[in-house]
Residue, then its C-alpha position, 0 to 999 in steps of 0.5 A: m499499500d502506498p506510505l501516502s496512503v496509510f497517512a492521509g486515511p487515519l489523519i482525515a478521518q481526524m479531521n472529519l470529525g469536525s472543530p470544536g463547537i461546530s455542530g449539524s448543519n453547520a459543520i462541513s466535511i474536513d479532507g483535507e489539511f494543511f501544513q507550515r513547514s512538515q508540521p499539520i497545522q489547524q490554525l496560524t498568526l500573521m504578523r501586521t505592523t503599522y509605522r508611525g514616523d515619517c513613513p507611515g503605513e501597516s505591512v503583512t510578513p506572509i507566513r512562507g514555506m506552506s503544504f496541502l495534502a488531501s485525502l487524494p495523494p500526490a500522484g502523477d503529474q496531478r496540479i491541486v487548486i485550493r481556493n478560499r471561499r470567504t476571500g475568491g483568493y486561490t493557488n495551483r500548485e503542483y501535486g504531483r508524483g515524487r512529491r511527499r504535499s503539494e508545491s509549497f505556497s505563501i500565505s499572506l493577508g491582502e489581495r495577493h490571490h494567486g501562483s504562490f500567494l493564498s490570501v486570507t483574512p483573520g478568523e475561521n477560512q475555510f478551503r476548497w480544493s479540487v486535484t487536476k490531471a487525476r488518472n484511475a483517482d481512488g478517491a474523493t478529487k475535490g473537498s473541504a478544508r479549514l485553518i483559524v487565522n489569527t493576527e498579531e500587532r504591534q507597531r514600529f517608527r520609520n523615517f525616512r531612509s535619505i531626503d532627495e533635494d532636486a533644484f532648477c530652473p523655473g519652468q525646467e523641472y522636466s527638462y533634460s536640458r536644463t540651465p545651471i541654477g547659477e545662470c537662471s534668468s529668473g531672480y530666483f530658482k526651485v528646491k523640490r524634496q523628496g523623503i526616502c522611505p526603507d522601504g523604496s516608495k517615495i513622499d512629496l516633500g514640496t518644492q521650495t523657491v529661493y530668491r538670490r538676493y543679489r544680482s549675481w549669485 
């Protein structure tokens, strides 16, 4: 007997018992499970960081190295599609011969729905999976899974990495051949400032007008 089948049988039977607190018409049959690295998991925690300071914003650290095992074990040149019923997000991964589980993917909050990313929301996420290119399948090619997603919140200050300044004569900000600011025909020049954040994003700090005091610079 295929050692994967030996593993998957007790695993799926255990999951079909359902989660605590879910019963009756709200219960769904669970016949697939997520793995983080090589450990089966029923819940995970995502770190969400809120930034203050010069560069405000928010970021979520994805959890990488995730994989999936369905009640139908990997074989042939199969692929498996795992779709989140709450977000509509999905991932389409290799699920073929020589694998113990699906090809790895990442999980994160947000809108990254395909390829190697699977989107989730805080709380209980329910999934549907389907195995494609399955031949002579000894078992269902479709099923469900469940994952509880928690978030850990933290705050950080994020200041500018640097500040860029661009000086130019009036009307020549986008000119390919600028007049040296010491030769501007007007009695002033412009200085545009941008703050550069650690992630490479830019924040406009405005444009300053610098007047000359004398006829010569």
